[in-house]
C-alpha positions in Angstrom: 12.3 -34.6 12.2 10.1 -37.3 13.7 7.3 -36.3 11.4 9.5 -36.8 8.4 10.7 -40.2 9.6 7.2 -41.3 10.4 6.0 -40.1 7.0 8.7 -42.0 5.1 8.2 -45.2 7.1 4.5 -45.0 6.7 3.8 -44.7 10.4 1.9 -41.5 9.9 -1.8 -41.5 10.7 -2.5 -39.2 7.7 -3.5 -36.3 9.9 -2.0 -33.0 8.8 -1.3 -30.2 11.1 -4.0 -27.5 11.0 -1.5 -24.7 11.2 -0.4 -24.9 7.5 -0.9 -21.7 5.7 -3.1 -21.8 2.6 -1.4 -21.9 -0.8 -1.3 -18.4 -2.2 -2.8 -18.1 -5.7 -1.7 -15.7 -8.3 -3.9 -14.8 -11.3 -3.4 -12.4 -14.2 -5.9 -10.1 -12.4 -3.3 -9.6 -9.6 -0.5 -8.7 -12.0 0.0 -5.1 -13.3 -2.1 -4.5 -16.4 -0.3 -4.0 -19.7 -1.3 -0.5 -20.9 -3.0 -0.2 -24.3 -2.9 2.4 -27.0 -6.5 3.1 -26.1 -5.6 4.2 -22.6 -3.8 7.3 -23.9 -6.1 10.2 -24.3 -5.3 11.9 -27.5 -4.9 15.6 -27.3 -6.6 17.7 -30.0 -4.2 19.3 -32.4 -1.3 16.9 -31.7 1.3 16.7 -34.4 2.5 13.5 -35.9 5.8 13.9 -34.1 3.9 14.1 -30.8 1.9 11.0 -31.6 5.1 9.2 -32.6 6.8 10.2 -29.3 3.8 9.1 -27.2 3.8 5.7 -29.0 7.5 5.2 -28.3 7.0 6.1 -24.6 4.1 3.7 -24.5 6.1 0.9 -25.9 8.9 1.4 -23.4 6.3 1.4 -20.6 4.6 -1.7 -21.9 8.0 -3.5 -22.1 8.7 -2.5 -18.5 5.3 -3.8 -17.3 5.7 -7.0 -19.2 9.1 -7.7 -17.6 7.6 -6.9 -14.2 4.7 -9.4 -14.9 7.2 -12.2 -15.8 9.4 -11.4 -12.8 6.4 -11.5 -10.4 5.1 -14.8 -11.7 8.7 -16.3 -11.6 9.1 -15.1 -8.0 5.7 -16.7 -7.2 6.9 -20.0 -8.7 10.1 -19.9 -6.7 8.2 -19.1 -3.5 5.9 -22.1 -4.1 8.8 -24.4 -4.8 10.5 -23.3 -1.5 7.3 -24.0 0.4 6.9 -27.4 -1.1 10.4 -28.3 -0.2 9.9 -27.1 3.4 6.6 -28.9 4.0 6.5 -31.8 1.6 6.8 -34.5 4.2 4.5 -32.8 6.7 1.5 -32.0 4.6 0.4 -34.1 1.6 -2.7 -31.9 1.0 -0.6 -28.8 1.1 1.9 -30.3 -1.3 -0.8 -31.3 -3.8 -2.4 -27.8 -3.6 1.0 -26.1 -4.0 1.8 -28.3 -7.0 -1.6 -27.5 -8.6 -0.9 -23.8 -8.1 2.6 -24.2 -9.6 0.9 -25.7 -12.7 -1.4 -22.7 -13.0 1.4 -20.3 -12.3 3.6 -21.9 -14.9 0.9 -21.5 -17.5 0.5 -17.9 -16.5 4.3 -17.4 -16.7 4.2 -18.8 -20.2 1.4 -16.5 -21.3 3.3 -13.5 -19.9 6.4 -14.6 -21.9 4.2 -14.8 -25.0 3.1 -11.2 -24.4 6.7 -10.0 -24.7 
């Protein structure tokens, strides 16, 4: 509480505690990959009905992966927001880094929504 009061009153010397955890970064490489039609190995002699069924299964799987990607990025954004609220008065450097990561995560979240 003292750190918060000192920060608000401007009595803080600007030194930040060294024990702050780094801001976790999330990139599209860390998300599940959306499968492609080209991932499916076509069996020789497949009928048109088999191809159609595989395409439908692939679309359902792709939709599930897309939803998971959106949910993981949204959870990351919520986690960052909670950390900013918890530490905003004790670490300006952490807050700036977390807000920068939130900007990147928001852009990633928007691109995941565009995929759907």
